[in-house]
BALOBA-1460 file (C-alpha; in Angstrom, 3 decimals):
// residues 254
<rec num="1" residu="m" x="1.054" y="23.926" z="-59.209"/>
<rec num="2" residu="p" x="2.221" y="27.663" z="-61.001"/>
<rec num="3" residu="v" x="-0.114" y="28.973" z="-63.643"/>
<rec num="4" residu="v" x="1.508" y="29.961" z="-67.076"/>
<rec num="5" residu="f" x="0.678" y="31.975" z="-69.657"/>
<rec num="6" residu="i" x="1.985" y="30.247" z="-73.140"/>
<rec num="7" residu="a" x="3.027" y="32.262" z="-76.428"/>
<rec num="8" residu="h" x="1.936" y="29.596" z="-78.297"/>
<rec num="9" residu="g" x="3.079" y="30.824" z="-81.874"/>
<rec num="10" residu="a" x="1.154" y="28.774" z="-84.942"/>
<rec num="11" residu="p" x="2.541" y="25.360" z="-86.533"/>
<rec num="12" residu="p" x="5.349" y="26.724" z="-87.824"/>
<rec num="13" residu="l" x="6.455" y="26.899" z="-84.227"/>
<rec num="14" residu="l" x="7.039" y="23.016" z="-84.947"/>
<rec num="15" residu="d" x="9.883" y="24.048" z="-87.092"/>
<rec num="16" residu="d" x="11.702" y="26.196" z="-84.979"/>
<rec num="17" residu="e" x="13.952" y="24.001" z="-83.010"/>
<rec num="18" residu="p" x="15.329" y="26.305" z="-80.394"/>
<rec num="19" residu="w" x="12.260" y="27.341" z="-79.396"/>
<rec num="20" residu="k" x="10.677" y="23.994" z="-79.051"/>
<rec num="21" residu="a" x="13.826" y="23.128" z="-77.024"/>
<rec num="22" residu="e" x="13.111" y="25.969" z="-74.961"/>
<rec num="23" residu="l" x="9.407" y="25.069" z="-74.391"/>
<rec num="24" residu="a" x="10.748" y="21.365" z="-73.617"/>
<rec num="25" residu="a" x="12.786" y="22.824" z="-71.125"/>
<rec num="26" residu="w" x="10.530" y="24.953" z="-69.192"/>
<rec num="27" residu="s" x="8.586" y="22.086" z="-68.747"/>
<rec num="28" residu="k" x="10.922" y="20.177" z="-67.033"/>
<rec num="29" residu="t" x="11.764" y="22.795" z="-64.140"/>
<rec num="30" residu="m" x="7.710" y="22.458" z="-63.246"/>
<rec num="31" residu="p" x="6.015" y="19.946" z="-61.067"/>
<rec num="32" residu="r" x="4.774" y="16.970" z="-63.273"/>
<rec num="33" residu="p" x="0.718" y="17.982" z="-63.966"/>
<rec num="34" residu="k" x="-1.900" y="16.112" z="-62.901"/>
<rec num="35" residu="s" x="-3.955" y="17.354" z="-65.506"/>
<rec num="36" residu="i" x="-3.875" y="20.550" z="-67.986"/>
<rec num="37" residu="l" x="-6.607" y="22.826" z="-68.376"/>
<rec num="38" residu="s" x="-5.955" y="25.322" z="-71.469"/>
<rec num="39" residu="l" x="-7.816" y="28.345" z="-71.913"/>
<rec num="40" residu="s" x="-6.922" y="29.457" z="-75.780"/>
<rec num="41" residu="a" x="-7.282" y="32.762" z="-77.664"/>
<rec num="42" residu="h" x="-8.785" y="30.721" z="-80.274"/>
<rec num="43" residu="w" x="-12.300" y="29.536" z="-78.531"/>
<rec num="44" residu="e" x="-14.345" y="32.217" z="-77.204"/>
<rec num="45" residu="a" x="-18.232" y="31.190" z="-76.315"/>
<rec num="46" residu="r" x="-21.130" y="32.452" z="-74.464"/>
<rec num="47" residu="p" x="-22.112" y="30.896" z="-72.469"/>
<rec num="48" residu="l" x="-19.057" y="29.507" z="-71.592"/>
<rec num="49" residu="a" x="-17.777" y="26.074" z="-72.850"/>
<rec num="50" residu="i" x="-16.342" y="22.910" z="-71.756"/>
<rec num="51" residu="g" x="-14.972" y="20.770" z="-74.458"/>
<rec num="52" residu="a" x="-14.668" y="17.042" z="-75.281"/>
<rec num="53" residu="t" x="-13.630" y="14.765" z="-72.565"/>
<rec num="54" residu="t" x="-13.134" y="11.325" z="-74.487"/>
<rec num="55" residu="a" x="-11.946" y="10.833" z="-77.551"/>
<rec num="56" residu="i" x="-10.596" y="14.213" z="-77.981"/>
<rec num="57" residu="p" x="-10.432" y="15.597" z="-82.023"/>
<rec num="58" residu="l" x="-7.856" y="18.353" z="-83.059"/>
<rec num="59" residu="v" x="-9.357" y="21.376" z="-84.580"/>
<rec num="60" residu="y" x="-6.887" y="22.537" z="-87.520"/>
<rec num="61" residu="d" x="-8.017" y="26.247" z="-86.748"/>
<rec num="62" residu="f" x="-5.468" y="27.759" z="-89.341"/>
<rec num="63" residu="y" x="-5.706" y="27.973" z="-93.006"/>
<rec num="64" residu="g" x="-3.018" y="28.136" z="-95.971"/>
<rec num="65" residu="f" x="-0.018" y="26.117" z="-94.058"/>
<rec num="66" residu="p" x="1.267" y="22.980" z="-95.567"/>
<rec num="67" residu="e" x="-0.636" y="19.966" z="-95.532"/>
<rec num="68" residu="r" x="1.594" y="18.171" z="-93.050"/>
<rec num="69" residu="y" x="0.367" y="20.560" z="-90.297"/>
<rec num="70" residu="y" x="-3.240" y="19.198" z="-90.909"/>
<rec num="71" residu="k" x="-1.932" y="15.577" z="-90.040"/>
<rec num="72" residu="l" x="-0.749" y="16.704" z="-86.550"/>
<rec num="73" residu="q" x="-1.785" y="14.250" z="-83.858"/>
<rec num="74" residu="y" x="-1.711" y="14.550" z="-80.267"/>
<rec num="75" residu="p" x="-3.456" y="12.323" z="-78.489"/>
<rec num="76" residu="s" x="-3.866" y="13.459" z="-75.024"/>
<rec num="77" residu="p" x="-6.346" y="11.477" z="-72.545"/>
<rec num="78" residu="g" x="-9.637" y="12.844" z="-72.022"/>
<rec num="79" residu="a" x="-10.084" y="14.641" z="-68.225"/>
<rec num="80" residu="p" x="-13.384" y="13.975" z="-67.153"/>
<rec num="81" residu="e" x="-12.517" y="14.272" z="-63.813"/>
<rec num="82" residu="l" x="-11.128" y="17.824" z="-64.487"/>
<rec num="83" residu="a" x="-14.217" y="18.826" z="-66.067"/>
<rec num="84" residu="a" x="-16.580" y="17.776" z="-63.657"/>
<rec num="85" residu="r" x="-14.252" y="19.550" z="-60.998"/>
<rec num="86" residu="v" x="-14.495" y="22.664" z="-63.482"/>
<rec num="87" residu="r" x="-18.350" y="22.381" z="-63.586"/>
<rec num="88" residu="d" x="-18.574" y="22.617" z="-59.964"/>
<rec num="89" residu="l" x="-16.510" y="25.681" z="-59.410"/>
<rec num="90" residu="l" x="-18.109" y="27.401" z="-62.128"/>
<rec num="91" residu="r" x="-21.308" y="26.611" z="-60.594"/>
<rec num="92" residu="a" x="-20.265" y="27.795" z="-57.002"/>
<rec num="93" residu="s" x="-19.109" y="31.370" z="-58.862"/>
<rec num="94" residu="g" x="-22.447" y="31.464" z="-60.463"/>
<rec num="95" residu="t" x="-20.773" y="31.403" z="-64.012"/>
<rec num="96" residu="s" x="-23.173" y="29.911" z="-66.960"/>
<rec num="97" residu="y" x="-21.808" y="27.115" z="-68.879"/>
<rec num="98" residu="v" x="-22.678" y="24.303" z="-71.198"/>
<rec num="99" residu="d" x="-20.743" y="21.145" z="-72.440"/>
<rec num="100" residu="d" x="-19.714" y="20.806" z="-75.913"/>
<rec num="101" residu="p" x="-18.183" y="17.254" z="-76.354"/>
<rec num="102" residu="e" x="-17.685" y="17.462" z="-79.986"/>
<rec num="103" residu="r" x="-15.088" y="20.176" z="-79.639"/>
<rec num="104" residu="g" x="-11.416" y="19.566" z="-79.416"/>
<rec num="105" residu="l" x="-7.893" y="21.004" z="-78.842"/>
<rec num="106" residu="d" x="-7.663" y="23.886" z="-80.997"/>
<rec num="107" residu="h" x="-4.002" y="24.705" z="-82.385"/>
<rec num="108" residu="g" x="-3.238" y="26.903" z="-79.366"/>
<rec num="109" residu="t" x="-3.546" y="24.233" z="-77.064"/>
<rec num="110" residu="y" x="-1.467" y="21.327" z="-78.991"/>
<rec num="111" residu="v" x="1.043" y="22.828" z="-80.734"/>
<rec num="112" residu="p" x="3.278" y="24.261" z="-77.625"/>
<rec num="113" residu="l" x="1.962" y="20.888" z="-75.568"/>
<rec num="114" residu="m" x="3.507" y="18.913" z="-78.533"/>
<rec num="115" residu="s" x="7.196" y="20.672" z="-76.991"/>
<rec num="116" residu="m" x="6.399" y="20.365" z="-73.566"/>
<rec num="117" residu="y" x="4.602" y="17.036" z="-73.094"/>
<rec num="118" residu="p" x="5.269" y="15.292" z="-76.408"/>
<rec num="119" residu="d" x="4.264" y="11.952" z="-74.869"/>
<rec num="120" residu="a" x="0.924" y="13.487" z="-75.070"/>
<rec num="121" residu="d" x="0.014" y="11.010" z="-71.609"/>
<rec num="122" residu="i" x="-1.312" y="13.788" z="-69.459"/>
<rec num="123" residu="p" x="-5.054" y="14.624" z="-69.407"/>
<rec num="124" residu="v" x="-5.440" y="17.982" z="-71.174"/>
<rec num="125" residu="l" x="-9.118" y="19.386" z="-71.024"/>
<rec num="126" residu="q" x="-9.768" y="22.631" z="-73.125"/>
<rec num="127" residu="v" x="-12.579" y="25.558" z="-71.814"/>
<rec num="128" residu="s" x="-13.772" y="28.372" z="-74.084"/>
<rec num="129" residu="l" x="-13.005" y="31.932" z="-72.931"/>
<rec num="130" residu="p" x="-16.321" y="33.703" z="-71.656"/>
<rec num="131" residu="g" x="-15.655" y="36.290" z="-73.999"/>
<rec num="132" residu="l" x="-13.094" y="39.237" z="-74.098"/>
<rec num="133" residu="d" x="-14.606" y="41.666" z="-71.497"/>
<rec num="134" residu="p" x="-11.617" y="41.780" z="-68.832"/>
<rec num="135" residu="k" x="-13.492" y="41.924" z="-66.098"/>
<rec num="136" residu="e" x="-15.300" y="38.895" z="-67.308"/>
<rec num="137" residu="l" x="-12.092" y="36.841" z="-67.726"/>
<rec num="138" residu="y" x="-10.628" y="38.012" z="-64.077"/>
<rec num="139" residu="a" x="-13.247" y="36.464" z="-62.536"/>
<rec num="140" residu="f" x="-13.600" y="33.427" z="-64.570"/>
<rec num="141" residu="g" x="-9.655" y="33.150" z="-63.673"/>
<rec num="142" residu="c" x="-10.324" y="33.732" z="-59.858"/>
<rec num="143" residu="a" x="-13.243" y="30.726" z="-59.996"/>
<rec num="144" residu="l" x="-10.562" y="28.043" z="-61.514"/>
<rec num="145" residu="a" x="-7.858" y="29.257" z="-58.546"/>
<rec num="146" residu="p" x="-8.697" y="26.202" z="-56.807"/>
<rec num="147" residu="l" x="-7.012" y="23.994" z="-59.398"/>
<rec num="148" residu="r" x="-3.669" y="25.030" z="-58.616"/>
<rec num="149" residu="d" x="-4.085" y="22.868" z="-55.097"/>
<rec num="150" residu="e" x="-5.116" y="19.955" z="-56.702"/>
<rec num="151" residu="g" x="-2.378" y="19.308" z="-59.382"/>
<rec num="152" residu="v" x="-3.877" y="20.958" z="-62.422"/>
<rec num="153" residu="l" x="-1.590" y="23.233" z="-64.665"/>
<rec num="154" residu="i" x="-3.893" y="26.188" z="-65.745"/>
<rec num="155" residu="a" x="-2.327" y="26.940" z="-69.101"/>
<rec num="156" residu="g" x="-3.588" y="30.552" z="-70.876"/>
<rec num="157" residu="s" x="-2.356" y="30.744" z="-74.503"/>
<rec num="158" residu="g" x="-1.965" y="33.656" z="-76.606"/>
<rec num="159" residu="f" x="0.397" y="36.382" z="-77.731"/>
<rec num="160" residu="l" x="1.419" y="39.587" z="-75.868"/>
<rec num="161" residu="t" x="1.593" y="41.032" z="-78.916"/>
<rec num="162" residu="h" x="-0.827" y="39.964" z="-81.530"/>
<rec num="163" residu="n" x="-1.258" y="42.227" z="-84.857"/>
<rec num="164" residu="m" x="-1.531" y="39.902" z="-88.225"/>
<rec num="165" residu="r" x="-1.362" y="43.349" z="-90.440"/>
<rec num="166" residu="s" x="2.403" y="43.261" z="-88.777"/>
<rec num="167" residu="l" x="3.434" y="40.069" z="-90.592"/>
<rec num="168" residu="g" x="5.395" y="41.615" z="-93.140"/>
<rec num="169" residu="e" x="7.615" y="43.816" z="-90.717"/>
<rec num="170" residu="p" x="11.126" y="42.654" z="-91.316"/>
<rec num="171" residu="t" x="12.308" y="44.128" z="-88.020"/>
<rec num="172" residu="t" x="10.498" y="44.205" z="-84.371"/>
<rec num="173" residu="p" x="8.607" y="47.667" z="-84.649"/>
<rec num="174" residu="g" x="8.876" y="50.204" z="-81.806"/>
<rec num="175" residu="w" x="5.251" y="49.509" z="-80.756"/>
<rec num="176" residu="a" x="5.687" y="45.895" z="-80.145"/>
<rec num="177" residu="r" x="8.799" y="46.520" z="-77.766"/>
<rec num="178" residu="e" x="6.803" y="48.956" z="-75.823"/>
<rec num="179" residu="f" x="4.063" y="46.711" z="-75.410"/>
<rec num="180" residu="d" x="6.044" y="43.943" z="-74.260"/>
<rec num="181" residu="d" x="7.805" y="45.776" z="-71.465"/>
<rec num="182" residu="w" x="4.721" y="47.382" z="-70.440"/>
<rec num="183" residu="s" x="3.169" y="43.818" z="-70.371"/>
<rec num="184" residu="a" x="6.573" y="42.543" z="-68.741"/>
<rec num="185" residu="e" x="6.460" y="45.258" z="-65.921"/>
<rec num="186" residu="v" x="2.953" y="45.018" z="-65.056"/>
<rec num="187" residu="l" x="3.001" y="41.156" z="-64.661"/>
<rec num="188" residu="s" x="5.989" y="41.282" z="-62.578"/>
<rec num="189" residu="r" x="4.208" y="43.230" z="-59.849"/>
<rec num="190" residu="r" x="1.061" y="42.037" z="-60.202"/>
<rec num="191" residu="d" x="-1.058" y="44.763" z="-61.102"/>
<rec num="192" residu="v" x="-4.498" y="43.079" z="-61.919"/>
<rec num="193" residu="d" x="-5.825" y="46.669" z="-62.625"/>
<rec num="194" residu="a" x="-3.503" y="47.624" z="-65.072"/>
<rec num="195" residu="l" x="-4.083" y="44.354" z="-66.508"/>
<rec num="196" residu="v" x="-7.628" y="45.026" z="-66.416"/>
<rec num="197" residu="d" x="-7.900" y="48.187" z="-67.886"/>
<rec num="198" residu="f" x="-4.581" y="47.645" z="-70.584"/>
<rec num="199" residu="k" x="-6.442" y="49.096" z="-73.245"/>
<rec num="200" residu="a" x="-6.612" y="52.443" z="-71.349"/>
<rec num="201" residu="r" x="-3.239" y="52.458" z="-69.445"/>
<rec num="202" residu="s" x="-0.941" y="50.709" z="-71.991"/>
<rec num="203" residu="p" x="1.225" y="52.133" z="-74.540"/>
<rec num="204" residu="s" x="0.351" y="51.159" z="-78.037"/>
<rec num="205" residu="a" x="-2.473" y="48.912" z="-76.925"/>
<rec num="206" residu="r" x="-4.447" y="48.973" z="-80.373"/>
<rec num="207" residu="l" x="-1.356" y="48.328" z="-82.378"/>
<rec num="208" residu="a" x="-0.732" y="44.917" z="-80.207"/>
<rec num="209" residu="h" x="-4.046" y="44.020" z="-79.923"/>
<rec num="210" residu="p" x="-6.550" y="45.362" z="-82.742"/>
<rec num="211" residu="r" x="-8.826" y="42.667" z="-81.347"/>
<rec num="212" residu="e" x="-7.581" y="41.385" z="-77.784"/>
<rec num="213" residu="e" x="-8.721" y="37.713" z="-77.783"/>
<rec num="214" residu="h" x="-4.443" y="36.893" z="-77.559"/>
<rec num="215" residu="f" x="-4.294" y="39.273" z="-74.561"/>
<rec num="216" residu="a" x="-7.468" y="37.757" z="-72.980"/>
<rec num="217" residu="p" x="-5.633" y="34.474" z="-71.618"/>
<rec num="218" residu="v" x="-3.297" y="36.218" z="-69.575"/>
<rec num="219" residu="i" x="-6.121" y="37.856" z="-67.712"/>
<rec num="220" residu="a" x="-7.926" y="34.601" z="-67.031"/>
<rec num="221" residu="a" x="-4.138" y="33.456" z="-65.731"/>
<rec num="222" residu="a" x="-3.080" y="36.153" z="-63.859"/>
<rec num="223" residu="a" x="-6.466" y="36.056" z="-61.926"/>
<rec num="224" residu="a" x="-6.100" y="32.153" z="-60.981"/>
<rec num="225" residu="a" x="-2.963" y="32.699" z="-59.815"/>
<rec num="226" residu="n" x="-3.613" y="36.107" z="-57.801"/>
<rec num="227" residu="e" x="-4.061" y="34.788" z="-54.595"/>
<rec num="228" residu="g" x="-1.268" y="31.889" z="-54.694"/>
<rec num="229" residu="g" x="1.946" y="34.446" z="-54.208"/>
<rec num="230" residu="g" x="5.184" y="33.246" z="-55.789"/>
<rec num="231" residu="d" x="7.336" y="35.221" z="-57.837"/>
<rec num="232" residu="v" x="6.228" y="35.904" z="-61.705"/>
<rec num="233" residu="t" x="9.142" y="35.174" z="-64.404"/>
<rec num="234" residu="f" x="9.465" y="34.916" z="-68.207"/>
<rec num="235" residu="p" x="11.158" y="31.422" z="-68.899"/>
<rec num="236" residu="i" x="10.851" y="32.407" z="-72.273"/>
<rec num="237" residu="s" x="11.141" y="35.912" z="-74.407"/>
<rec num="238" residu="g" x="12.344" y="37.907" z="-77.373"/>
<rec num="239" residu="f" x="10.609" y="38.304" z="-80.566"/>
<rec num="240" residu="w" x="9.803" y="35.643" z="-83.434"/>
<rec num="241" residu="k" x="12.017" y="35.423" z="-86.278"/>
<rec num="242" residu="m" x="9.573" y="34.496" z="-88.348"/>
<rec num="243" residu="a" x="7.342" y="37.025" z="-87.089"/>
<rec num="244" residu="p" x="9.058" y="40.014" z="-85.289"/>
<rec num="245" residu="a" x="6.459" y="41.887" z="-84.501"/>
<rec num="246" residu="f" x="5.139" y="38.841" z="-82.010"/>
<rec num="247" residu="t" x="6.728" y="38.085" z="-78.749"/>
<rec num="248" residu="r" x="7.215" y="35.211" z="-77.500"/>
<rec num="249" residu="r" x="7.418" y="36.090" z="-73.853"/>
<rec num="250" residu="t" x="5.852" y="33.413" z="-71.720"/>
<rec num="251" residu="v" x="4.668" y="33.784" z="-68.210"/>
<rec num="252" residu="q" x="5.041" y="31.587" z="-64.995"/>
<rec num="253" residu="f" x="3.317" y="32.497" z="-61.962"/>
<rec num="254" residu="g" x="4.494" y="30.808" z="-58.471"/>
């Protein structure tokens, strides 16, 4: 399977018909996953946590939106077998973890999946990020890499630019284009060292990510894909009309 990084938007993505169509078309170009492992920007835990595997609830982790967004449903099957395999891989890598059976899927997971796999018939498991330290994220991604050969779609979910103070910008600011271009170039050449050291090496890093939780999933995804080879492509790019400082760039490794 490829490994992917998804720009997950926010609940209003579901009202953006062109973007939804792009996500749907992209999913059809990939092999159908046996299951999906989601690494969302919206869940960090220490020790790392493995989410619900049965009767998976949705987490409405957003505020101030119309009521209809709080009634969204995505009744995907649980993935207890995948959770067991993830536990094995984490133990083998020496990574501490806990189970959090009450923690469901947050909007970083179900919003894009509602467009990519609208039938909600693929088992989904969400696992937390282990924190924001780039080296830990890289090691975490490496531990998950064997899942690629087992039919699992590893999906990081965040934004390659994410500055909430920029929401009022009428057009895409220069710093956002600069960071988006840098990210594309670094990812294309699989420059893991640059990704891990992005705060020092990238232009406008502090403007693009005042807090780096939305960049963290791409580090883990790149690590999970690092030994697998294959091209790096960007199935969706450009900036979101609703929030022009936020890039919609998605990444497919392999």
